[in-house]
C-alpha positions as YAML, in Angstrom:
chain: A
units: angstrom
residues:
- id: 1
  name: MET
  ca: [0.00, 0.00, 0.00]
- id: 2
  name: ALA
  ca: [2.92, 2.35, -0.51]
- id: 3
  name: GLY
  ca: [1.57, 5.86, -0.76]
- id: 4
  name: GLY
  ca: [-2.01, 4.58, -0.81]
- id: 5
  name: ARG
  ca: [-4.92, 4.93, 1.52]
- id: 6
  name: ALA
  ca: [-5.95, 2.18, 3.89]
- id: 7
  name: PRO
  ca: [-9.61, 1.21, 4.34]
- id: 8
  name: GLY
  ca: [-11.60, 4.01, 5.91]
- id: 9
  name: GLY
  ca: [-9.39, 6.69, 4.36]
- id: 10
  name: LEU
  ca: [-6.51, 6.29, 6.82]
- id: 11
  name: ASN
  ca: [-3.09, 7.18, 5.43]
- id: 12
  name: ALA
  ca: [-1.20, 3.90, 5.02]
- id: 13
  name: LYS
  ca: [2.19, 5.57, 5.55]
- id: 14
  name: SER
  ca: [1.27, 6.92, 8.98]
- id: 15
  name: LEU
  ca: [-0.52, 3.89, 10.40]
- id: 16
  name: GLY
  ca: [0.85, 2.54, 13.62]
- id: 17
  name: ALA
  ca: [0.55, -1.00, 14.83]
- id: 18
  name: TRP
  ca: [-2.78, -2.74, 15.15]
- id: 19
  name: GLU
  ca: [-4.08, -2.69, 18.69]
- id: 20
  name: ARG
  ca: [-6.60, -4.95, 20.41]
- id: 21
  name: ILE
  ca: [-8.54, -3.12, 23.12]
- id: 22
  name: ASP
  ca: [-10.70, -5.19, 25.47]
- id: 23
  name: GLY
  ca: [-13.09, -3.46, 27.80]
- id: 24
  name: THR
  ca: [-16.56, -2.49, 28.89]
- id: 25
  name: VAL
  ca: [-18.44, 0.39, 27.30]
- id: 26
  name: HIS
  ca: [-18.37, 3.39, 29.61]
- id: 27
  name: SER
  ca: [-20.03, 5.80, 27.16]
- id: 28
  name: VAL
  ca: [-20.69, 6.48, 23.48]
- id: 29
  name: SER
  ca: [-21.02, 10.05, 22.23]
- id: 30
  name: GLY
  ca: [-20.97, 10.87, 18.54]
- id: 31
  name: ARG
  ca: [-17.79, 9.39, 17.07]
- id: 32
  name: THR
  ca: [-16.20, 8.58, 20.42]
- id: 33
  name: LEU
  ca: [-16.45, 5.33, 22.36]
- id: 34
  name: VAL
  ca: [-15.01, 5.35, 25.87]
- id: 35
  name: LEU
  ca: [-14.01, 1.93, 27.19]
- id: 36
  name: ARG
  ca: [-13.09, 0.92, 30.72]
- id: 37
  name: ARG
  ca: [-10.18, -1.50, 30.51]
- id: 38
  name: PRO
  ca: [-9.87, -4.50, 32.83]
- id: 39
  name: ASP
  ca: [-7.17, -2.59, 34.77]
- id: 40
  name: GLY
  ca: [-9.70, 0.18, 35.56]
- id: 41
  name: GLY
  ca: [-8.27, 2.76, 33.17]
- id: 42
  name: THR
  ca: [-10.25, 4.27, 30.32]
- id: 43
  name: VAL
  ca: [-9.47, 4.76, 26.65]
- id: 44
  name: SER
  ca: [-11.29, 6.87, 24.04]
- id: 45
  name: VAL
  ca: [-11.61, 5.34, 20.58]
- id: 46
  name: ASN
  ca: [-12.72, 7.02, 17.36]
- id: 47
  name: VAL
  ca: [-15.52, 4.80, 15.99]
- id: 48
  name: ALA
  ca: [-16.54, 6.94, 12.99]
- id: 49
  name: GLN
  ca: [-15.39, 4.25, 10.52]
- id: 50
  name: LEU
  ca: [-17.67, 1.62, 12.08]
- id: 51
  name: GLY
  ca: [-21.04, 3.25, 11.42]
- id: 52
  name: SER
  ca: [-24.07, 1.59, 12.98]
- id: 53
  name: PRO
  ca: [-22.34, -1.17, 15.01]
- id: 54
  name: ALA
  ca: [-21.09, 1.49, 17.41]
- id: 55
  name: SER
  ca: [-24.49, 3.18, 17.72]
- id: 56
  name: ASP
  ca: [-25.94, -0.07, 19.12]
- id: 57
  name: LEU
  ca: [-23.52, -0.08, 22.06]
- id: 58
  name: ARG
  ca: [-24.70, 0.76, 25.57]
- id: 59
  name: PRO
  ca: [-22.82, 1.24, 28.84]
- id: 60
  name: GLY
  ca: [-21.90, -2.11, 30.34]
- id: 61
  name: HIS
  ca: [-21.51, -3.99, 27.04]
- id: 62
  name: ALA
  ca: [-18.30, -6.04, 26.93]
- id: 63
  name: VAL
  ca: [-16.42, -5.43, 23.66]
- id: 64
  name: THR
  ca: [-13.15, -6.02, 21.87]
- id: 65
  name: VAL
  ca: [-12.10, -3.22, 19.54]
- id: 66
  name: TYR
  ca: [-9.45, -3.62, 16.85]
- id: 67
  name: ALA
  ca: [-7.86, -0.26, 16.11]
- id: 68
  name: VAL
  ca: [-4.93, 1.49, 14.51]
- id: 69
  name: ARG
  ca: [-3.17, 4.59, 15.76]
- id: 70
  name: GLU
  ca: [-2.08, 7.62, 13.79]
- id: 71
  name: PRO
  ca: [0.54, 9.74, 15.53]
- id: 72
  name: GLY
  ca: [-1.04, 12.25, 17.91]
- id: 73
  name: ARG
  ca: [-4.56, 10.84, 17.63]
- id: 74
  name: ALA
  ca: [-6.86, 8.54, 19.56]
- id: 75
  name: PRO
  ca: [-7.01, 4.95, 18.29]
- id: 76
  name: THR
  ca: [-9.30, 4.57, 15.25]
- id: 77
  name: ALA
  ca: [-11.51, 1.49, 15.37]
- id: 78
  name: VAL
  ca: [-11.52, -0.70, 12.27]
- id: 79
  name: GLY
  ca: [-13.40, -3.60, 13.84]
- id: 80
  name: LEU
  ca: [-15.49, -4.37, 16.89]
- id: 81
  name: VAL
  ca: [-16.76, -7.56, 18.52]
- id: 82
  name: ARG
  ca: [-19.42, -7.44, 21.21]
- id: 83
  name: SER
  ca: [-19.39, -10.25, 23.76]
- id: 84
  name: GLU
  ca: [-22.72, -11.56, 24.94]
- id: 85
  name: PRO
  ca: [-23.07, -12.10, 28.69]
- id: 86
  name: GLY
  ca: [-22.36, -15.72, 29.54]
- id: 87
  name: ALA
  ca: [-21.10, -16.52, 26.05]
- id: 88
  name: ALA
  ca: [-18.49, -19.23, 25.91]
- id: 89
  name: GLY
  ca: [-15.17, -18.49, 24.27]
- id: 90
  name: PRO
  ca: [-14.03, -20.24, 21.12]
- id: 91
  name: SER
  ca: [-13.67, -23.99, 21.42]
- id: 92
  name: ARG
  ca: [-10.25, -25.54, 20.84]
...
């Protein structure tokens, strides 16, 4: 993708590493999702690229967000998985 644009219009040259963010929804406001991490800290994530999946989130939902970072910006979500209460993990 040299010089190109990544999905969602992100600049491929400036993309940082992929990041997995596990947490519980603290709040959703406009393009910003605030998650409470298992360690008690919070992180704000730009969810503009996700569209409607983010609008269905409510405080207390357990989620895993896959995001990329651009220098000087909050992580930008490129994927999101919502965990259902009591759901079993993947079988091995």
